[in-house]
N, C-alpha and C positions, 0 to 999 in steps of 0.2 A: 789643364796640364800643369803640373807642379814644377817650380823652378828647381834646377839641379844645384844651384849655388845660392849662397847667402853671404852677405857682406857684413863684416863686423861693424857695428854702429860706433865703435870706439876709435878704430884705426883705419877702417875701410878695407881691410884685407879680405880677399875672396876665400870663402870657406865652403865646405860641403853643406848641403841643406840639412844633413843629419848631425852636424857638429853642434855641440853644446858649449864648447870653449874655443875662442879664437886661437888659431895655430901660430899667430904672430905675437899678439900682445897678451895672450893667455887670459883675457877678460871673458866673463860669461856672456854668451850671446843671447839676448832677449830682444827679438825684433818686434817692434810695435809699429802701427801704421804711422803715427806722427814722427817717430824716430826715423822711419824709413824715408818719409818725405823730406825730413831735414837732411838726411844723408844725401839724397839726390840733389838737393839744393846746394849743399855746402861742398860736396866732393864732385868736382867735374873733371877729374883727371882723365886722361886719355885711356888709361887702362880699364876704366869702368864704363866709358861711353858706349863701347861696342856691346857690352853685356846688357846695359840698360836698353839699348836699341833692340837687342834680341828678346828681351823679356817684356817689352812694353805691350807687344801683341798678346802675350800670355796673360798679362795683368788685365788688359782690356777684355779679353774673352772671359776671364774669371769674374770680372765686374758685371758683364752683361748676363752671364749665367746666373750669378747670385741674385741679381735684380729680377731676372725672369722668374726664378723660383719665388721670390718675394711677391711679385705681381700676381702669380698664380695663387699663392697663399692668401693674399688679400682678397682676390676675386672669390676664392672659395668661402672665406669668412663672410663676405658681403652677401653671397648667394644664399648661404645657410641662414643668415640673419633674416633676410627677406622672406625666405620660405617659412621660417619659424613664426614670424610676425603674421604672415598670411594664414598659416594653419591655426594660430591662436585666435585670430579674428574670426575665421570660419567656424572654429569650434565654439567660440563664445556665442556666435550668432545661432548655431544649432542648439546649444544648451538653453539659450534664452527662448528659442522657439518652443522647445519641449516643455519648459516650465510654464510658459505662457499658455500652452494648450492642456496642461494637467487638469484632470477633472476636479472641480471644486464642489465640496459638500456644502459649505457656507462661506461667508466672507472671510472666515479665519481658518477654515479646515481644508486641508489638501491631503490627497491620498499618497503624496510623496513620502517615502520612509514610514509608512503606516501599514498596519496589519489588521485584518478583521479579528475581533475578539472571539474567544471560544465559549460556546454555550455549555453551561454546567447545570445538571439537575440534582435535586436532593436524592438521598439514598432511597431506593425503592422505585424511583421514577426513571423512565426511559425517554430519551430525546427522539421525538418523531415529528418530522416536518416543522422543526423550529419550536415545538412545544414539548413540555415535560408531562408525560402521561404515566399514570399508575393504574393497573387493573387488578381488582381483587374479586373473589367469588364467595358468596354465602348461600346457604340453603334458602330456597323460596318458601313462602308460607303456604301450607296446604289448606284448602277450603273445600267443604262439602257443598255442592251446588245442586239444586233441584230444578227440573225443567218446568215450563209453564203448566199451571194447574195443580202443582204440588207445593207443599210447604215442609220445611225441615222440622222433624220431631225427633229429638235425640240424634241417633245415627241413621234415621230412615227418612225418606221423602214420602209424605202421606198425602193422599189425594184430597182435594177440596170437595170433590163429589162424594156423596154418601150412597151406600147401597143397603140401608137398614130396612128390615122387615120386622114386624112386631106380632107377637102372639100372646094370648092371655094365659097366664099360669097362676095356679093356686099356690101362692107362697106368702110367707110372713115377711113383712117389711118393718122397719123401725117405726114408720108412721102408723101402721096397723097396730103394732104392739102398744104404742103409747095411747092409742084410742081406748084400749081396755084396761089401762092403768099399769101396764108393765113398762120396765125401763127401756128395753130394746128388743130387737128380734132375737137376741142371744140370751134373753132372760131364762133362768133355769127352770121356770115353771112351764115354759112353752114346750110342748111335746112335738108338735109338728102341724102340718096342714094337709087336708085331703079334700077330695071332691065326692060329693054325694048328689047324684042326679046332675042338675045344672048349677048346684051351689058349691061354694068353697067354704070349708070350715077349718078353724084353728082349734086344735086340741090343747086345753090348758088344764094343768093339775092344780088342785086346791093346795094352798099353802100347808094344810095339815093332812093332806092325803098321801104323803110320801111315807112308805114303809119299806125299810130295807132296800131303798133305791128304786122302788117301784111305786107307781102312782095307783093308789087304790080308789081315789076319789077325784074326779075331775069333771070337766064339761067341754062341750064342743060349741065354740062360738062362731057364728057365721061371719065371714069377712068377704071383702070384694076381691074379685080377680085383679091381678096385676099384669099390665102390659109389659112384656119383656122383649127387648130387641134381639132379633135372631140374625146372625151373619151367615151369608152364603159362603160356599167354598171359594177361597181366593181372597176373602175379605177378613178384616180383623176389627174387633171393637176398639176404636181409638177415639178418645174424647167423646164417649157416649154414643158414637155412631159407627156403623160398619164402613170401613174405608180400605182402599187398596194401598199398598206401600211398595217401595222399591229402593234399591241402593243408590245413594246420591253419586253424582259424578265428582271426580277430583279435579279441582282447578288450582293453579299455583299463581300467586301474585307476589310482587316485589314492592315493598314500601320504599325502597331506594334501589336505583340501578335498573338494568334491563333484564327481562326474563329470557333465559336460554337453556332449554332442556331441564326444566325444574330447578334451575340455578339462577341466582341473581348476580349479574355481572356489573360491578360498580367501577366506573371509570372516573378517575380524578385527574385534574389538570392544574398545573401551576406554570408561572412564567419563569423561564430559565434565567439564571444569573450569568453575567458576562465576565470573563476573566481574560487577562493578557499573559503572555509568556514572559519569562524572565527578561529584564532589560527594557520592557515596554510599560507604559502607563496608560490606563483607560481614560479616554477623552469622552466624557458624557455628552458633550455638545455634538460630537460627530458619530458617537457610537463606534469608535475605532480605537485601536491601540497605537499610540504614538511612541516614538523612541524616547526613553527616559533620560 
């Protein structure tokens, strides 16, 4: 409860509590606690005793109320401080526990504030299961392959087995021509060969017996029959013998890579390089990105 009156500290005159100037001495009213106590001590006139008595209870009530608010304020501050200290202690304990249990890569490596590096492959390579792989395709090499019992002769597979039959024929060979002093079976003086009875003869024109392209004088020289190979149907004279032949099989091989449908699949592998995002530095001891 506020006082209705206020006393002039200069002359002690009773004034309204809203007064700024004393109505008696016209002095400015500035009431302070120590001036007020001096006033009570020095002015004990009867005219103010009753007012002091009336106001003493009001002053006491104001004192108690103001101190009560002070006590509540102090208690609030103390409680807040204790709570803050307790929270900080608990928080510090929790943080210490987390750091203590952080996974350790080595004695100096922690995963705290670290990131895994990004794997990067060279151009043309693709990252697969942590590896850089590149796949390319080339044509496989084509090979002619013969089955067992055949060998490759040119573009054909020829049988090792022969099917040759021989028959005697009356023919002139180089060997026979040389026996009678001629250069070869193609000598111009050789007219041909023929059979008379069971004998084979070579007709030869004398060197001076040719007139107008005709042989007017020659002789028949007996020669030996020659054994000539004869190939049955389905066989061919190859390497002096009658043999069967067939088309070789096609097989494909790869000098490098793996065969897949007449293609060679070449797979190349390299180790990816490790990179960190902006703001991080690669730690090669831990293979991790640490904050830069």
